[in-house]
N, C-alpha and C positions, 0 to 999 in steps of 0.2 A: 244161375249166376253164371255168366259167360266167362269161363278161364282159359284165356288162350295163352298157353306157355310150354317149356320144355324142361321136363326134371329127369332126375335118374333114383334109382332104388338101388340097394344095395347088400349084400350081407359079406362079412367079412369074417371068414373062420379064424384067424389067426386072433383074432380081438375079440373073438365072439361079441362081434358088435353088428349093429343092422341100422341103415341112415337112408337118408332122402335130401335129394340137393334139389333146389328148384327156382328159375327165376324167370320173369315175366314183365311185358307191360302192364301191370296192374297194381294198385296199391296194396300193400302187406300181404303179397302172396303166402309169405310162413304163414300165415294166421290159418290159413284153408286148404292148401294141397298136402303138405307133410306130415305124417301119423308114423308113429313106430312104437314098438314096445320089447323090452328085451325079452329073450326066449320066445317070441310068437311072433315077430317080423316086421315088416316097414310097407306103408301102404301110399302110394302119390292118386290122389283123386283129383280130374280137371275137367276143361272143357264142359260148362255146362255143367261144374261140379257138383258132385251128391255126396255131402260133406259126410254123411251117415255110411259110406262105404270104408271111411276111414276108420271109428272104432268096431263098425261091425266086421269088416274084415278081420282087424285084428283080433277080434272075441274068436272070430273060426277057426283061424290059425293058431290062435292061442288054445283050442281045443283040440289041436291034432291034426287038422284040414291042412292039406297042401294047398300050395298057391291058386293051383290049377283049380283043386275044387271047390277052394274058397271065393275065386273068383265067380265060375258057374253058378253058386250059391246068388252072389249080391246080384248079377245080371239076371237071374230067373225072377226076384222079387223086384225088379226096377222097369218100369213101362218106358223110361228113357233112355234105354241101354244104346241105341244108335245116335245118341249127341254125347256120349260120357267118353273119356279119355280116363282107365286106370289101370296100374301098376302093381303087383305085389311081389316081396318076396318072402318065405317062410322060413321058418325057425333054422332048416337045413340047408338054406340057400335055394330052395326052388324057387323058379321064376313063372311069372304068368302076366301075361296085357292084354288088353280088348282098347280098341280104338273102333268106334263106330260109325259108319259109314256118313253120319251128317256132320260128322266133327269138318272144321272151318280148314279147305286146303291152305298148305300142306300138310297133313295128318298122318302120322304113324308112330310105328314104335320098332325098337329092335331088341332082342333078348341074348344074353351070352350066359358066361359062366359065372353066377351068384350075383346077377344084375338085369337091371332093363332100363331102356333109354325111352324117353319118349315125350313125342311134343304136338301142337298143333296149333295154327295160325304161323307155320313156320316159314322162313325163306327159303326153305326145300328141303330135300332128302339130307343133302349133306349138311345139316346141322345135327342130328341124331347119326351120323356114321361119326361125324368130329367128335363129338361125344364118348361114344364107344372108344374111339380107339385112344381119346386124350384119358380115358378112365384107367384103361388096362396098361397104357404105359406109365402111367404117372406114381410116383414113390411116395412116401409117406404114410400116415395114420388116412383111416376109411375118408376122413372129413377133408383131408389135405386129398385124396382123390376124387370123392364127389365134387369137391369145386374145381379140381381141375377141367373135372366135365362140362360145368359148368362155362367156364372160360374156352375151352374149345368148342363149345357149341355155340357161344356169342361171337367168337373169331370166324364161325362158319356163317353167321347171319342171323341166327337167334329168333326171336320173335320178331317178326318183320313190319311190326308197328312200333318198336323200338325197345328203350329201357325203362324201369322202373323200380322194381324192386326184386331182392333173392334171398333164400334161406336155405339155410343148411341144418340138418338134427339129428344128431348120432344118440344110439342107447347102447348099453351094455349092464349088465347084470350088477348091481352097487356099485355104477361108474359116475353116479351125479355128485355133489357138491357134498360132504358129511358122508358120503357113500352109506345112504337108506334109501336112495331110488334110484332109477336107472337113466337119468335125462344125463347124460355126460355131456353132449355140447349140443345147445341149441341158439343159435344165431341169428338174426332175422336184421335186413335193411328193406326196410319199410318205403320209403319214396328217397330215392337220388339219382344222380345223373348218373354214377358208374355204380350200379348196384352190386356186380358181381366183383368188380375191383374191391371195392369198400368191403366185401363180404369175406373176400381171401384174406383181408387186411384183419377183418375181427379172426378169422380162424389163427392166423400169427399170433396174435395179443392172447386168446385161450391159452394157449401153447406155454405161451410163457407163463402164466399166472398160474395153470392147470397141469400142465404135464410135471410128470414125477422126474426130479435131474436123473441124467445117466451118472453112474459110476466113474464111467472115462472122463466126464467133462468138471470133475473135481480139483481145484485148483489150491496148492499150498499156499496160504497166507504169509508171504515170507516180508523181509523187509519193506521191499519195494511197493508191492500192492498194500501192505498196511498202509505207507505213507499216504498212497493214491487213495484208500478209504477214508483217511483221518481228514484229507485236504477236503472230499467230501461233505464229511459231516461237520466240518468245522465253516466252509463256504456258506452249508445250508441251513446254518445256526442250530445244528442238535447238540454242539460240545463248543468248547472255547479252551484254549492252549495251542501246544505247537505240534506241528508235524514234525513226529520223532522214529516212525517206524516200530513203536513198542506195541505191541497187540494184546493188551492187558484186558482185566475184568471190565474195566469203565469202558474200552472201545467196545466190547461185547455186547454189552447193555445199550449202549446208545445207537450201535448198528442195527441192534433188534428194533429199534424202535422207528428206525429209517426203512427196516425191511416191512415192517407191519404196515407202514403208512403207504408205502408201494405196491403193497398187496401180494409181497412175493414169499409169505410165509411158510408157501407149500416147498419152496425149493431152499429158504434155509431157516435154521433155526440154530442157536448158539449149544443146544443139547446135542446135537447130531453133526454139526459143522463149526466146531471152535475153533479147529484151524486150519478152516479150509473153506471156498467159495464157489460156487457153481458158476461156471465160463458163460451159462446164457446170463444169469444174473450181473456178472462183472460187466459182460459187453453192453445189458441195459442202464446199469449207473453210469459207462463213461458215455453213452449216446446220451442220457437225460439230463447229466449235471455236467458234461466235456470236461 
């Protein structure tokens, strides 16, 4: 499987998270390149991609091997190593990468502190240089910084054939929905005109729905905000009556229904937020309902 693409693997010690982001002129690249497992590491396999490098690399690092040792084991067992491009980051943030001599030009990789960027059939070396710089200067969660690296690489020319798909995968212990798995974020744009831009929009949506609210973003529901929320609930058919600014039990229960229908229950519950609302939720409701 010829997989011409650019990607980044990285570890964030502060979040205890590992991730991969990738973009390509290839459909559904997220189904092939990115692999990650909490407390083991992350792998990107591309350029005549050997998918077994993903689970096998994670298994080796999960047994305690470093990224460099795991990479050596993978390549020793592969007769097609000169056509492969693969990068690994291990449980401790160690990185290792390989670009085979038969990968299509421009092809190469660059490693840094806790990350590796790589690509093949690129517009030039400037693509991975831009990715490394973009990742290092970006702010936000690991997912935000991974996506920023893709955006920087794309701006520098990216895959010289064009654009089609992009993906970002981030894992951390008990980070998945419900807390019983490690898949904190797994977002894919499989076929689009602007896949990286669409992916960044999906990351922002993920933050809206799943990022825990910050204490400093709690706003007291005063009379004015109560009227604003009542107007929205009446306008959207959740309740009848007048807009009076009285935030009572009826308003609480009706607002719970609105929040549930908008999938925002991780950001607001009447048990925890009886007299307050998350600033992010309020801004979302204002934009959605006007």
